[in-house]
C-alpha positions in Angstrom: 45.7 -20.8 25.6 47.1 -17.1 26.1 46.6 -14.0 23.9 50.3 -14.6 22.1 49.8 -17.9 21.6 46.4 -17.2 19.7 48.0 -14.2 17.8 50.2 -16.5 16.5 47.8 -19.0 14.9 46.7 -17.2 11.4 43.6 -18.7 11.3 40.9 -18.8 8.7 38.4 -16.3 8.5 34.7 -17.4 6.0 33.3 -14.3 4.7 30.3 -15.0 3.3 28.8 -12.8 0.5 25.0 -13.3 -0.8 24.8 -12.3 -4.2 21.4 -11.5 -6.2 21.5 -8.6 -8.9 24.4 -6.6 -8.1 26.2 -6.1 -11.3 26.9 -2.4 -10.6 28.5 -3.1 -7.4 30.0 -6.3 -6.9 33.3 -5.5 -8.2 33.9 -2.9 -6.2 32.5 -5.4 -3.1 35.1 -8.0 -3.8 37.9 -5.8 -4.7 37.8 -4.3 -1.1 37.5 -8.3 0.2 40.2 -9.3 -1.6 42.8 -6.7 -0.6 41.9 -6.9 2.3 45.6 -6.6 5.0 44.1 -9.9 6.6 44.6 -12.3 3.8 44.1 -16.0 5.1 40.2 -15.9 3.8 38.1 -18.4 2.1 35.4 -16.2 0.1 32.0 -17.8 -0.3 30.1 -16.0 -3.1 26.3 -17.4 -2.6 24.8 -16.2 -6.2 21.1 -16.4 -6.2 20.4 -16.8 -9.9 20.6 -13.6 -11.1 19.5 -11.7 -14.1 21.5 -9.3 -14.8 25.7 -10.2 -15.2 26.6 -10.7 -11.2 26.9 -14.5 -12.1 29.6 -13.4 -14.7 31.4 -11.4 -12.4 31.6 -13.9 -9.8 32.6 -16.5 -12.1 35.8 -14.2 -13.2 36.4 -13.2 -9.7 36.3 -17.0 -8.8 38.9 -17.4 -11.5 41.1 -14.8 -10.4 41.4 -15.5 -7.0 42.0 -19.1 -5.3 40.6 -18.1 -2.1 37.0 -17.5 -3.9 34.3 -20.5 -4.2 31.3 -19.6 -6.5 28.0 -21.5 -4.9 24.9 -20.8 -7.1 21.6 -21.3 -5.3 18.2 -21.2 -5.9 16.3 -20.4 -3.2 16.8 -17.1 -3.0 16.9 -14.8 0.3 19.6 -13.4 2.0 18.7 -15.8 5.5 18.7 -19.3 3.0 22.2 -18.1 1.3 23.7 -16.7 4.7 22.6 -20.3 6.4 24.4 -22.0 3.7 27.4 -20.5 4.1 27.4 -21.0 7.6 26.8 -24.5 6.8 30.0 -24.9 4.2 32.3 -22.6 6.1 35.5 -24.1 7.0 37.1 -21.2 8.4 37.1 -20.7 13.1 35.1 -16.8 12.3 32.9 -15.7 9.9 32.2 -12.4 8.3 29.5 -11.2 6.0 29.2 -8.8 3.4 26.1 -7.8 1.7 27.4 -7.3 -2.3 26.5 -3.9 -2.7 28.8 -2.6 0.0 32.7 -2.8 0.6 35.3 -2.7 3.4 38.1 -0.5 4.7 41.1 -2.6 4.1 42.1 -3.0 7.4 38.7 -4.3 8.7 38.9 -8.2 9.3 42.9 -7.5 10.5 40.9 -5.4 13.1 38.2 -7.6 14.4 40.6 -10.8 14.4 43.0 -9.4 16.3 40.0 -8.0 18.9 38.5 -11.3 19.2 42.2 -13.1 19.3 42.4 -10.9 23.1 40.5 -13.6 24.6 39.0 -17.0 23.8 35.6 -16.3 25.6 34.6 -14.0 22.9 32.1 -15.1 20.2 31.2 -12.0 18.1 34.0 -9.0 17.4 31.7 -5.6 16.2 32.7 -2.8 14.5 31.8 0.6 13.6 30.5 1.6 10.3 30.3 4.4 7.7 27.3 4.8 5.2 27.7 6.2 1.6 25.1 7.1 -0.8 24.8 4.9 -4.3 27.7 6.9 -6.1 30.4 5.9 -3.3 30.5 8.6 -1.4 30.6 9.0 2.6 27.3 10.4 4.3 28.1 9.7 8.3 30.0 7.3 10.4 28.3 5.3 13.2 30.6 4.8 16.5 28.8 1.9 18.4 31.1 3.4 21.2 29.9 7.0 21.1 26.0 5.6 20.4 26.4 4.3 24.0 27.7 0.1 23.8 30.0 -1.1 25.9 33.5 -2.3 24.4 33.1 -5.1 26.7 29.4 -7.1 26.6 29.4 -9.8 29.3 26.8 -9.6 31.9 22.7 -9.6 31.3 22.9 -5.6 31.7 25.6 -5.1 29.1 23.8 -7.7 26.7 20.4 -5.4 27.4 22.2 -2.2 26.0 23.8 -3.8 23.5 20.8 -5.1 22.0 18.6 -1.9 22.0 21.8 0.4 21.1 23.9 -2.3 19.0 23.4 -2.7 15.2 21.4 -5.5 14.3 22.6 -6.3 10.7 24.4 -9.3 10.1 27.4 -7.1 8.6 29.8 -5.6 10.1 31.0 -8.0 13.0 33.1 -11.2 13.1 31.4 -14.3 14.5 33.2 -17.6 16.2 31.7 -20.0 14.3 31.3 -22.4 17.4 28.6 -19.6 17.9 26.8 -21.0 15.0 26.8 -24.2 15.4 26.7 -24.6 19.5 23.1 -22.3 18.8 21.6 -23.8 16.1 20.6 -20.3 15.5 19.9 -20.1 11.6 18.2 -17.0 9.7 14.7 -17.0 9.0 13.4 -17.1 4.9 11.8 -13.3 6.0 12.7 -9.5 5.3 14.6 -8.3 8.4 16.5 -11.6 8.5 19.2 -10.2 10.8 17.4 -8.5 13.1 15.2 -12.0 13.7 18.6 -13.2 15.2 20.2 -10.8 16.3 19.0 -10.7 20.1 19.5 -14.4 20.1 23.1 -14.0 19.4 23.7 -11.4 21.7 21.6 -13.3 24.7 23.6 -16.7 23.9 27.4 -15.4 23.3 29.9 -15.5 25.9 31.3 -12.0 25.6 31.3 -9.3 22.8 33.9 -6.8 22.0 33.0 -3.7 20.3 35.4 -0.8 18.5 35.4 2.4 17.3 36.7 1.7 14.7 35.2 1.4 11.2 34.6 -2.0 9.7 32.1 -1.6 7.5 30.7 1.1 4.5 27.5 0.7 4.2 25.6 2.0 0.3 22.4 3.2 1.0 20.8 3.0 -2.4 18.2 5.0 -4.0 16.0 1.6 -5.0 15.7 0.3 -1.5 12.6 2.4 -1.7 10.4 -0.7 -2.4 7.3 -0.9 -4.0 4.7 -2.6 -0.9 4.8 -6.2 -1.5 2.7 -9.5 0.1 6.5 -10.2 1.5 6.6 -6.6 3.0 3.8 -7.0 4.8 5.0 -10.3 6.8 7.9 -8.3 7.9 6.9 -8.8 11.5 7.2 -12.5 11.3 10.9 -11.6 12.2 10.2 -11.1 16.0 8.6 -14.9 15.6 12.3 -16.4 15.7 13.6 -14.7 18.7 10.7 -14.9 20.9 10.4 -18.5 19.6 14.4 -19.3 19.9 14.6 -17.9 23.4 11.2 -19.3 24.7 12.7 -22.7 24.0 16.0 -22.0 26.0 14.1 -20.4 29.3 15.2 -17.2 28.6 12.6 -15.4 27.1 11.1 -14.0 30.4 14.6 -12.7 31.6 15.3 -10.9 29.1 11.3 -9.9 28.4 11.8 -6.2 28.8 14.6 -5.1 26.2 12.9 -8.1 23.7 9.6 -6.0 24.2 12.2 -2.6 23.3 13.5 -4.0 20.4 10.7 -5.8 19.0 8.9 -2.2 19.4 11.1 0.2 17.9 11.6 -2.0 15.0 7.9 -2.6 14.2 6.9 0.9 14.8 10.1 2.1 12.2 8.6 -0.4 9.8 4.8 1.1 10.4 6.1 4.4 9.2 7.9 2.7 6.2 5.0 1.3 5.0 2.4 3.9 5.8 2.5 6.1 2.8 2.4 3.1 0.8 -0.8 2.0 2.0 -2.6 5.7 1.6 -5.9 4.0 1.9 -6.6 4.3 6.2 -8.9 1.3 6.4 -6.7 -0.9 4.4 -3.7 0.4 6.0 -5.1 -0.6 9.4 -5.9 -4.0 7.8 -2.8 -5.0 6.3 -0.5 -3.5 8.9 -1.9 -2.1 12.2 -3.6 -5.5 12.9 -1.3 -8.0 12.2 1.5 -6.0 13.5 -0.3 -5.5 16.6 -1.2 -9.2 16.8 1.7 -10.3 16.3 3.2 -8.3 19.4 -0.2 -9.6 21.3 0.9 -13.0 20.6 4.6 -13.1 21.5 4.2 -11.0 24.6 1.0 -10.9 25.6 0.3 -6.8 25.3 -1.0 -4.6 23.2 2.0 -2.8 20.5 0.4 0.3 20.9 0.5 1.9 24.8 -2.2 3.9 26.2 0.5 5.2 28.4 1.9 8.7 27.6 4.3 10.9 28.7 4.2 14.9 29.4 7.6 15.9 29.4 8.5 19.8 30.7 11.4 21.1 29.8 14.6 20.7 27.1 14.6 20.0 23.4 16.4 16.6 24.9 13.4 15.5 26.8 11.5 15.2 23.4 14.3 13.0 22.0 13.9 11.0 24.7 10.4 10.7 24.5 10.4 9.8 20.9 13.1 6.9 21.5 10.3 5.2 24.4 6.8 6.5 22.0 8.2 6.7 18.6 4.5 6.8 17.8 2.7 10.5 18.8 1.0 10.3 22.0 3.0 12.1 24.5 3.2 16.0 24.9 6.1 17.9 24.8 7.2 21.9 25.7 10.0 23.3 25.1 11.7 26.7 24.4 9.7 27.5 28.2 10.9 28.5 31.4 9.4 27.6 34.8 9.5 31.3 35.9 7.4 32.1 32.7 5.1 29.3 33.6 4.4 29.0 37.0 5.7 32.7 38.3 2.1 34.3 37.9 -0.1 32.2 35.7 -0.2 35.2 33.3 -1.2 35.0 29.8 0.2 37.1 27.3 -2.4 38.1 24.8 0.2 39.8 22.4 0.9 37.2 19.8 4.5 36.8 18.2 4.8 35.0 14.9 7.2 32.7 13.7 8.1 31.1 10.2 8.7 27.8 11.9 5.6 26.0 12.4 7.0 24.1 15.9 8.9 27.1 17.2 5.6 28.9 16.4 3.8 26.5 19.0 6.3 26.5 21.5 5.8 30.5 21.5 2.4 29.8 21.6 3.3 27.7 24.7 4.9 30.0 26.7 2.6 33.0 26.2 -0.3 30.6 27.1 1.2 29.2 30.0 0.3 25.8 28.6 2.4 23.6 31.0 0.9 25.0 34.3 -2.9 24.0 32.4 -1.5 20.7 31.4 -0.7 20.4 34.9 -4.4 21.8 36.2 -6.3 19.3 33.9 -3.7 16.5 33.3 -4.6 13.8 31.0 -5.3 10.3 32.5 -3.3 8.6 30.3 0.0 10.3 31.5 1.3 8.3 33.6 5.0 9.7 33.7 5.9 13.4 33.9 9.7 14.2 32.8 11.0 17.3 33.6 14.7 18.9 33.8 15.7 22.6 34.2 17.9 22.8 31.3 15.8 25.7 29.7 15.4 27.7 32.8 19.0 28.9 31.9 17.2 31.6 30.6 16.5 35.3 30.6 13.2 36.5 30.8 11.3 39.2 29.3 8.7 41.2 32.1 6.1 42.8 29.8 4.4 46.2 30.6 1.2 44.4 32.2 3.4 41.8 34.3 3.5 38.9 31.5 6.6 37.0 31.4 8.1 35.6 28.4 11.1 33.6 28.1 13.7 34.8 25.6 14.3 31.6 24.2 15.7 30.8 20.4 12.2 31.2 19.0 11.5 34.5 20.9 14.8 35.6 19.8 14.0 35.3 15.9 10.4 36.0 15.8 8.3 39.1 14.9 7.8 40.6 18.0 6.2 44.0 17.1 3.0 43.8 19.4 5.4 42.9 22.5 5.8 45.7 25.3 9.0 44.6 26.9 9.5 46.6 30.6 12.7 44.9 31.4 14.8 41.8 30.8 15.5 39.6 33.9 19.3 37.9 33.4 19.3 34.4 34.0 22.2 35.0 36.6 20.9 38.0 38.7 19.4 37.7 42.4 16.0 38.9 40.7 15.9 35.8 38.8 16.8 32.9 41.7 13.8 34.7 43.6 11.4 34.7 40.8 12.2 31.2 40.0 11.8 29.9 43.6 8.5 31.7 43.8 7.7 29.6 40.5 9.5 26.3 41.2 7.2 26.6 44.5 4.1 26.8 42.1 5.3 23.8 40.2 5.8 21.7 43.1 2.4 23.0 44.5 0.8 21.4 41.6 3.0 18.3 41.4 2.4 16.8 45.0 -1.0 15.7 44.2 -0.9 14.0 40.9 -0.8 10.1 40.5 1.1 9.8 38.2 5.3 9.1 38.1 7.3 12.2 38.4 11.1 11.8 37.1 13.6 14.9 37.3 15.6 14.1 34.3 19.4 15.5 35.1 20.2 17.3 32.1 23.4 19.8 31.5 25.0 21.5 29.3 27.8 19.7 27.3 31.4 21.1 27.1 32.7 18.9 24.3 31.5 17.4 21.0 32.5 14.7 18.8 32.9 14.9 15.1 35.4 11.7 14.8 37.5 12.6 17.9 36.6 15.0 21.4 36.6 18.6 21.0 36.2 21.3 23.9 33.2 24.0 23.1 35.3 27.1 23.3 33.0 28.7 25.9 33.8 25.9 28.6 33.6 28.3 31.3 30.2 29.7 30.6 29.1 25.8 30.3 30.2 24.9 33.6 28.5 28.3 35.3 25.4 27.5 34.1 25.7 23.8 34.8 26.3 24.8 38.5 23.0 26.9 38.4 21.1 24.1 36.9 22.5 21.7 40.0 21.1 24.9 42.3 17.7 24.2 40.6 17.5 20.5 41.2 18.6 20.5 44.2 16.3 22.9 46.0 13.6 21.0 43.7 14.3 17.8 45.3 14.4 19.5 49.1 11.4 21.4 48.5 8.8 18.6 47.0 7.5 15.7 49.5 6.2 13.3 47.1 8.5 10.7 45.6 10.3 11.5 42.7 12.8 9.8 40.7 16.2 11.3 39.4 17.4 9.9 35.9 20.9 10.5 35.2 23.9 9.6 32.9 27.8 8.9 33.1 29.8 11.9 32.3 31.5 10.3 29.5 27.9 10.5 27.3 27.1 13.9 27.9 28.4 15.0 24.6 26.9 17.1 21.5 27.4 15.3 18.3 28.8 17.5 15.5 26.4 15.9 12.8 23.1 16.6 14.9 21.1 17.9 12.3 19.5 21.3 14.1 23.6 21.8 14.7 26.2 21.1 17.0 25.3 23.1 20.5 26.3 22.5 24.6 22.5 22.1 24.9 22.1 18.7 22.6 22.8 15.7 23.8 24.5 12.9 21.9 22.8 10.0 20.5 24.4 7.9 23.7 23.8 10.0 26.1 20.2 10.3 24.9 19.9 6.4 24.4 21.1 6.0 27.7 18.3 8.3 29.4 15.9 6.4 27.4 16.6 2.8 28.6 17.0 4.6 32.5 13.8 5.6 32.0 11.8 2.4 30.3 14.0 0.6 33.3 12.1 2.2 35.9 8.3 3.0 34.8 5.6 0.6 32.5 5.7 3.0 29.8 
């Protein structure tokens, strides 16, 4: 059947909406569903014996629209409600909506049109916007901007989507046959959608993603929960995909990606539970130990790695490390330069003062030549040294006593009354280049005999940013000039180092800054998609 023939068929879509104690939101939700431009819908309200007026509201809507069917169930929980909806569904496609969320008016039409382009497509995933409790928008997540592929078929593409995609059940149109063919069902545990997401992706013939917004997700204040026995069992979700894929003989093939998925989600839950259990020993007993035991049981390795990273370079490296190891243990340095650290190794005794604690620590690291000393006395847990030269495109201050400091943002903002500067060396000068080459040779000398892995990350200044559309920064000529200098430094480093190093890069389309980045939209900050791609590339090359 070609796409033209498929377009002529107005297929039925089953919209499954679990309902429980959402009387303040269900009207808005249902209004957005019944007003969809795609009208051939079967709307299944799976009501879970609410304590508020949710059931009465559902009855009213079911009477007003013949497409709505109301099912009142006692067993509760999102997983069982969705499963019952899947079994009831008459539609060729299934779409899940949470009853406190809403849809753009053309959401289902957009996804149906995507599905009908190819009968092999099992999932069509849209991007989404977040809103607060009152319905005010608070930002959007664009799947393509995050690094997901627009078409997903290969193992590599599926692994990337498992790592970068949204594991929630909502916001996607599923071919009903996918659920029937695979037998996948959601468990009666928290994070029930995460429990099936990897299995659905791996078992799909093809997945397509769009940057069009097809879902509006509400962040509710009451989602900040009181810790209960159920929440302490959150780790149960990992057994669903591990057991299912082991049964299909696919677990080992996707093992590394499944571990990364498990690690990121369990670490997020550990952090969320920690403030709710203030007693350290109780927290270890109730959270850390069972979480670690579950991972050990499924993967044969501990949850928390004792393999750490030393990152030397830009702030981007810090964010990359956080994506690899959300827990503490990695060592980061930023706002310093190769020249400051390795030209003459002289510690600057005069102090600088900054109101921000992280930036104050960065100034101390620059003064005390922390990178040099970290390499001289490398911690045995360091398995990888990450390097980039983005911060080397900075002027330096040569002090009266011969000491050197980086003229970084923290330096410019700091109280410098004790610092006596002899002269400033511009990064674009011949003097700087000579100093940098000498410093780089000293740096290389320290790296040559280290036993750990070394990776050069090819960071660049971004010449464009994204705010829903792509825009060029106004100073692209200066940005291009800086990037050419970074390329020269990388070539010098690669040519002169004799030990094995790994070069990490990304496609140019991901070299974009994010207008919504919390530290500001600036060329030196890489978007999530680029950071994720870097982190994935590193994880695929090293055991961390």
